[in-house]
C-alpha positions as CSV (number, residue, x, y, z in Angstrom):
1,M,1.7,5.6,-3.9
2,L,-0.2,3.0,-2.0
3,K,-0.1,3.0,1.8
4,I,-3.2,1.1,2.7
5,S,-3.4,0.2,6.4
6,K,-5.9,-2.5,5.9
7,A,-7.5,-3.9,2.8
8,G,-10.1,-6.7,2.4
9,K,-10.5,-9.3,-0.3
10,N,-11.3,-8.7,-3.9
11,L,-9.9,-5.1,-4.1
12,F,-9.8,-3.7,-7.7
13,L,-7.6,-0.7,-8.3
14,G,-7.6,1.4,-11.4
15,N,-4.6,3.2,-12.9
16,N,-3.0,6.2,-11.2
17,V,-4.5,5.7,-7.8
18,V,-3.0,7.4,-4.7
19,I,-3.8,6.2,-1.3
20,E,-2.3,7.7,1.9
21,E,-1.5,6.1,5.2
22,G,-4.2,5.1,7.5
23,V,-6.8,4.2,4.9
24,V,-9.0,1.1,5.6
25,I,-10.7,-0.6,2.7
26,G,-13.4,-3.3,3.0
27,N,-14.1,-6.4,0.9
28,N,-15.2,-6.3,-2.8
29,V,-14.2,-2.6,-3.3
30,K,-13.7,-1.1,-6.7
31,I,-11.6,2.0,-7.1
32,G,-11.5,3.6,-10.5
33,H,-8.8,5.4,-12.4
34,N,-7.2,8.7,-11.1
35,V,-8.5,8.4,-7.6
36,V,-6.9,10.0,-4.5
37,I,-7.8,8.8,-1.0
38,Y,-6.5,10.8,1.9
39,K,-5.4,9.5,5.3
40,D,-7.8,8.0,7.8
41,T,-10.6,7.4,5.2
42,V,-12.6,4.2,5.7
43,L,-14.4,2.5,2.9
44,G,-16.8,-0.3,3.8
45,N,-17.6,-3.5,1.9
46,N,-19.0,-3.4,-1.6
47,V,-18.1,0.2,-2.2
48,T,-17.4,1.6,-5.7
49,V,-15.4,4.7,-6.1
50,L,-15.7,6.2,-9.6
51,D,-12.9,7.6,-11.8
52,N,-11.4,11.0,-10.9
53,T,-12.6,11.1,-7.3
54,V,-11.0,12.7,-4.3
55,L,-12.0,11.3,-0.9
56,G,-11.1,12.4,2.6
57,R,-10.1,16.0,1.9
58,F,-12.3,19.0,2.7
59,P,-12.7,21.2,-0.4
60,T,-11.0,24.5,-0.5
61,P,-13.5,27.3,-1.2
62,S,-12.7,30.2,-3.5
63,K,-11.9,33.6,-2.2
64,T,-15.4,34.9,-3.1
65,S,-17.2,31.9,-1.6
66,T,-19.9,32.5,1.0
67,T,-20.0,28.9,2.1
68,K,-19.5,28.4,5.8
69,I,-16.4,26.2,6.4
70,L,-17.0,23.3,8.9
71,K,-14.0,22.4,11.0
72,D,-13.1,19.3,12.9
73,I,-15.7,17.1,11.1
74,G,-13.5,14.0,11.5
75,P,-12.3,11.5,8.9
76,L,-14.5,10.3,6.0
77,K,-16.3,7.0,6.5
78,I,-18.3,5.3,3.8
79,D,-20.4,2.4,5.2
80,D,-21.1,-0.9,3.5
81,D,-23.2,-0.6,0.3
């Protein structure tokens, strides 16, 4: 499922890539296999996303986790490399 809002030139997509609506991708971006990119994520120019990566989703802590959960941190933005 690919619903890219805006993509630059020279985009490489691996196999089994899922991209939600609202994602913006710059020029010369490489996205590996089995990648999921959630809505409103922005990838700048010359970014490489390695295989089996999940971007734009806050991790779900386990029931026994003592990690403080941040809320309303906004969408993920990865600047130009």
